[in-house]
C-alpha positions as CSV (number, residue, x, y, z in Angstrom):
1,X,132.7,103.8,163.3
2,X,130.4,105.0,160.6
3,X,127.6,107.6,160.5
4,X,125.7,109.3,157.7
5,X,124.8,112.5,159.6
6,X,125.8,114.5,162.6
7,X,123.0,116.2,164.7
8,X,122.7,118.1,167.9
9,X,120.9,116.3,170.7
10,X,118.2,118.1,172.9
11,X,120.7,118.0,175.8
12,X,123.4,119.7,173.7
13,X,120.9,122.4,172.6
14,X,119.9,123.2,176.2
15,X,123.1,123.0,178.2
16,X,126.2,123.0,175.9
17,X,125.3,125.1,172.8
18,X,127.5,128.1,173.7
19,X,130.6,126.1,174.6
20,X,131.9,125.9,171.1
21,X,130.6,126.8,167.6
22,X,128.8,124.0,165.8
23,X,131.2,124.1,162.9
24,X,134.1,123.7,165.3
25,X,132.4,120.7,166.9
26,X,131.9,119.0,163.5
27,X,135.5,119.7,162.5
28,X,136.8,118.3,165.8
29,X,134.8,115.1,165.4
30,X,136.4,114.5,162.0
31,X,140.0,115.5,162.9
32,X,140.5,114.0,166.4
33,X,141.8,110.5,166.1
34,X,141.3,109.5,169.7
35,X,137.7,108.0,169.6
36,X,136.5,105.4,172.1
37,X,133.3,103.5,171.8
38,X,131.4,102.3,174.9
39,X,128.1,100.7,173.9
40,X,126.3,103.2,171.7
41,X,128.2,106.2,173.2
42,X,131.4,107.6,171.5
43,X,133.9,109.6,173.5
44,X,136.1,111.9,171.4
45,X,138.9,113.6,173.2
46,X,142.1,115.6,172.8
47,X,144.2,117.8,175.1
48,X,141.7,120.7,174.9
49,X,138.2,119.3,174.3
50,X,135.9,116.4,175.3
51,X,133.0,115.5,173.1
52,X,130.4,112.8,174.0
53,X,128.2,111.5,171.2
54,X,125.6,108.8,170.8
55,X,125.2,106.7,167.6
56,X,121.6,105.8,166.7
57,X,120.5,104.5,163.3
58,X,123.7,105.7,161.6
59,X,123.1,109.3,163.0
60,X,125.7,110.7,165.4
61,X,124.1,112.9,168.1
62,X,126.4,115.3,169.9
63,X,125.4,115.2,173.6
64,X,128.1,117.1,175.4
65,X,131.0,119.3,174.6
66,X,133.5,120.5,177.3
67,X,136.7,122.4,177.3
68,X,139.3,120.8,179.6
Protein backbone atom coordinates (compact mmCIF):
# COMPACT_ATOMS: atom_id res chain seq x y z
CA UNK A 1 0.00 0.00 0.00
CA UNK A 2 1.39 3.33 -1.04
CA UNK A 3 0.16 6.88 -0.56
CA UNK A 4 1.74 10.31 -0.97
CA UNK A 5 -0.39 12.21 1.52
CA UNK A 6 -2.76 11.68 4.45
CA UNK A 7 -5.84 13.89 4.77
CA UNK A 8 -8.93 14.13 6.95
CA UNK A 9 -12.24 13.23 5.28
CA UNK A 10 -15.37 15.35 5.78
CA UNK A 11 -16.91 12.52 7.83
CA UNK A 12 -13.87 12.47 10.13
CA UNK A 13 -14.04 16.25 10.59
CA UNK A 14 -17.74 16.12 11.56
CA UNK A 15 -17.98 13.03 13.73
CA UNK A 16 -14.57 11.75 14.87
CA UNK A 17 -12.33 14.80 15.20
CA UNK A 18 -12.19 14.77 19.02
CA UNK A 19 -11.54 11.06 19.41
CA UNK A 20 -7.78 11.28 19.02
CA UNK A 21 -5.27 14.03 18.16
CA UNK A 22 -4.44 14.20 14.44
CA UNK A 23 -0.70 13.72 15.11
CA UNK A 24 -1.51 10.49 16.99
CA UNK A 25 -3.71 9.26 14.12
CA UNK A 26 -0.87 9.79 11.62
CA UNK A 27 1.63 8.12 13.95
CA UNK A 28 -0.65 5.09 14.37
CA UNK A 29 -1.15 4.76 10.61
CA UNK A 30 2.61 4.43 10.15
CA UNK A 31 3.38 2.30 13.23
CA UNK A 32 0.54 -0.26 13.23
CA UNK A 33 1.49 -3.22 11.07
CA UNK A 34 -1.97 -4.84 10.93
CA UNK A 35 -3.42 -3.21 7.79
CA UNK A 36 -6.16 -4.88 5.73
CA UNK A 37 -7.28 -3.68 2.32
CA UNK A 38 -10.87 -4.26 1.19
CA UNK A 39 -11.46 -2.61 -2.18
CA UNK A 40 -10.38 1.01 -1.82
CA UNK A 41 -10.85 0.96 1.99
CA UNK A 42 -8.01 0.22 4.40
CA UNK A 43 -8.63 -1.01 7.95
CA UNK A 44 -5.85 -0.36 10.44
CA UNK A 45 -6.25 -1.93 13.84
CA UNK A 46 -4.41 -2.79 17.02
CA UNK A 47 -5.57 -3.77 20.51
CA UNK A 48 -6.59 -0.16 21.37
CA UNK A 49 -7.66 1.61 18.15
CA UNK A 50 -9.52 1.03 14.88
CA UNK A 51 -8.87 3.37 11.93
CA UNK A 52 -10.80 3.23 8.66
CA UNK A 53 -9.26 4.95 5.64
CA UNK A 54 -9.99 5.30 1.94
CA UNK A 55 -7.31 5.42 -0.75
CA UNK A 56 -8.08 7.74 -3.70
CA UNK A 57 -5.49 8.89 -6.24
CA UNK A 58 -2.58 8.06 -3.89
CA UNK A 59 -4.13 10.15 -1.09
CA UNK A 60 -5.16 8.35 2.09
CA UNK A 61 -8.33 9.85 3.60
CA UNK A 62 -9.03 9.03 7.26
CA UNK A 63 -12.75 8.29 7.60
CA UNK A 64 -13.17 6.89 11.09
CA UNK A 65 -11.14 6.57 14.31
CA UNK A 66 -12.49 4.56 17.24
CA UNK A 67 -11.11 3.48 20.57
CA UNK A 68 -11.83 -0.16 21.39
